[in-house]
N, C-alpha and C positions, 0 to 999 in steps of 0.2 A: 584443832584451830587452824584456820587457813593461814598460809604464810603471808608475811607482811613485807613491804618494800619501802625503801627510802629513795626519793627523787632528789638528785643532787645536780649541781652545775659548776663547771670549772672555768667558765668563760670561753669555751671553744665553740666555734661556729662551723656549719657544714661547708663542704667544698663548693666554691663558686658563689658564696654569699658575701655581702658587704657588711663589715663590722658595724658601721654607723646605722645601717638600715635594720640589722638584727637588734641593735640596742634600742632603737625606737619601737620596734614591734614588741620586745619584751617589756618595755615601759608601759605600753598599752595593755598587754596581756595581764600583767601583774599589778597595774596601777602603781608602779614603783617610781620613787623620786630619783634625782641624780646621785644622792649619797648611796642609796641602795644599789643602783646600777653599777656604781664604781666598785662596790664590794663584790658584786656578782662577777664582774669582769676583772677582778684583781689577779686571777691566775690560780687561786687556791680553791679547793673544793668547798662549795657552800651548800647547805641543806635547804631544799625548797619544800619538801613534803616528807614527813616522818611517819613510818609505820602505817602506810595505807595499803588497801587491798590491791589485787592485780588489776582490776578494772580501772581504778583511779590512777594507778601508776601508768597504765597504757594511755589514758586520756592526757595526763601531763606530758608524756613522751610525744604523742601525736601533735599536741598544741605547740610544744617547743620546737619540734622539727618543722612545722609549718612556718614558724617565725624565723627559721634558719639557724637555730641553736642546737648544739649537740648535748642532750641530757645524759646523765649517768644514773642508771637504775641499779641499786644495791639491795641485797637482802636485809630485811628489818631485824630488829633485836628480839622481837617476840617469838617464842616457840610454844610448843604444846605444854611444856612444863612451866612456862612463865605464868605467874599469877596475874589475874586480870587487874588492870590499873584502877586505882581508886578514883572515883568520880570527882572531878574538879568543877568548881563553878565556872560557867562559861563567861569569858571576858569579851567585851565588844571591841574588836581590833579591826583596823582596815587591812586590806590585802598587803599594802606596802609595809605596815607594821609587822604583820605575820612573817613576811619574807625576811625583814631585817632581824626579827627575833630568831628565826630558824637559821639564818646565815651566821649568827654569832655563836651557835652551839657547836660543839666538837663533832668531827666527822665520825661516822659509824663504819667500822670495818665489815666487809661482807662475811656472811656466815657460810661455812663449808657445808655442802649437802642440801642447801635450800633449793627449792624449785624455782629456777629463773629461766625456764626454757622459752618463755614468750616475752621476757624482758630484754633489755640491752645492757649486759654487764660490761666488764672491762674490755672485752674484745671489740666493743664499738669504737674504742679509741685507736685500734690498730688498722691493718689493711682491710680493704673491702673483699669479701669472699662471695663466691657463687653459692646459692642455695642448691641442695640436691634435687635431682629430677623428681617432679611430682609435688614439690613443696608449694604451699600456699603463698602467692605473691602479695595479696592484700590481707590486711588485718581484719578480724571479724567486724569491727565497727566501720570499715571502709567498703565492705562488700554490699552490693545491691541485689536484692532478691527479685528475680525475674517474675513478672506478672503474667499469668496465663490468660488467654482470651478465648471465649466460647464463640467460635465462628460457625455459622450455620452452613453446612456443605450438602444439605439434603437435595438441593437443586442441581448439583454438579454430578455428571456421569462420566465415567472413564470408559472410553471405547477401546476395542481390541486393536492390537498392532496391525498397521496397514490400512486402517479405515480412513477414507477420505473425509476431510473436515468440511468440504463444500460439495454441492451437487455438480455433476458432470455437465459442462456446457454443450451447446449445439455442435454437431459435427461440422468440420470445415467443408466448404463447397468443393465439388469435384474440379479437377484441373481442366482448363479449356482444351478443345480438340485442335491440335496443330498439325494433323496428318496431311492437310492440303497445302501447307506452307513449305517453301524450299528456299535455300540460300543461293544467291547469285555469286558469280566469280568476282574477285576483287577488281574494281574499276568499271564494272558494268553500270550502265545507266538504268535508273529505275524508270520505266516507261510511264508510270502513273504519277510521278512526282514532277510538278511544275517547277521549272528552273528559269527564273527571270533575272537577268543581269542587266542593270542599267549602265549604258556606256557613258563614260565621262569624256567630255571634249573641252578641255581648258583653252582659253585664248592665249596663245603664245606669239601673237603677231608683233609685240613690242620687245620680244626677247631675241637677242642675236649673240652669236659666239664670237669671241675675240680671235684674231688671227693667232696662229701658232707662234710661240715665243714672246707673247705680250707679258709685261711685268706688272700689269694692273696698277700703273702709277696713278691713273685717274681715280683709284679707290683709296689713295693715301689720305690721311687726315690733313686738314688745312692747317698750315703753320700760323700760329698766333703771335702777334707782336707784343712783347712785354710792355707793361704799363710804365709810363714815364713818371716816376715818383721822386719828388725833390726831398732828399735826405740831408741837405746841406746844413739845416738848422739843428740836426740831432748829433750828439756825440756820446761816447761811452764814459761813464763815471769811473774814476780811478778805483783800484781795488781797496775795499774797506770803507768806501764812502757810504754815508747814510742815504737811504733811499727815500725817506720821508723828511719833510721839513719839520722844524722844531715844534711847531704848534700842533702837528698831527701825531707826534710820538707819545707813547704811553709813559707815564711817570712811574718808573720802577723803583726809584730811590725814595723810600718813605722814611720820614724821621722817626726815631724810636719814641715810644710813649713816655710821657712824663711820670716819674715814680718818686718825685721828691716829697709827695704827700703821704707815702706809704712807710710803715715802720714795722719792725718785728717785735712782738711782745715776748717778755721773759716767760 
């Protein structure tokens, strides 16, 4: 007989998870009401699924971890020598009723020697350990099977090393013959190069030089006479005086609102 497992929960959540969010996710996952959730998060170990096979236990574990909860997987009570349970009439219960019923049952202690290599026993509640080199990171239900594609490569040919991928272009034209050319000395005039310089003759008849020692007083700026403004009618207000007349000032003193019609009820 295959080993059986019990799925339990003690109200613990995974690191980095929010308690209120995990509670909401478990309520949706198990269709549980507030009373059932209070019992699940009471801090005591509660039974969620009893004597299920390994595949079912792993499904419970994966679903609860996705919700942010830390499940406890323990070995079940059934062994090879245990007699098969007597069939009971199936009762129609909701998921919340099943969880509440299982949560009220006593805890089941783990059985020594049971195969729990792929479950998460008590060591899940301790420190995090590194898996040995070569261990599978994903569970079997989380792995994706790669799909192979049949690609037609009959038209593709692999050339030998060093083969050109394109045809060789036309050869570059030959360099021009410069044997009849020579270089002149620096500063030599090139006889075949026309050099036309247009002379500039500005009219400077109106320009004259000042005698030596001139102070250029005639270039000084013309003195301006200050405007004659009558300020006899203006005076400075004393310190602290109001700048605006009373009719132009903002009314900053507002009377308090009337509250005599308000009363407090007992």
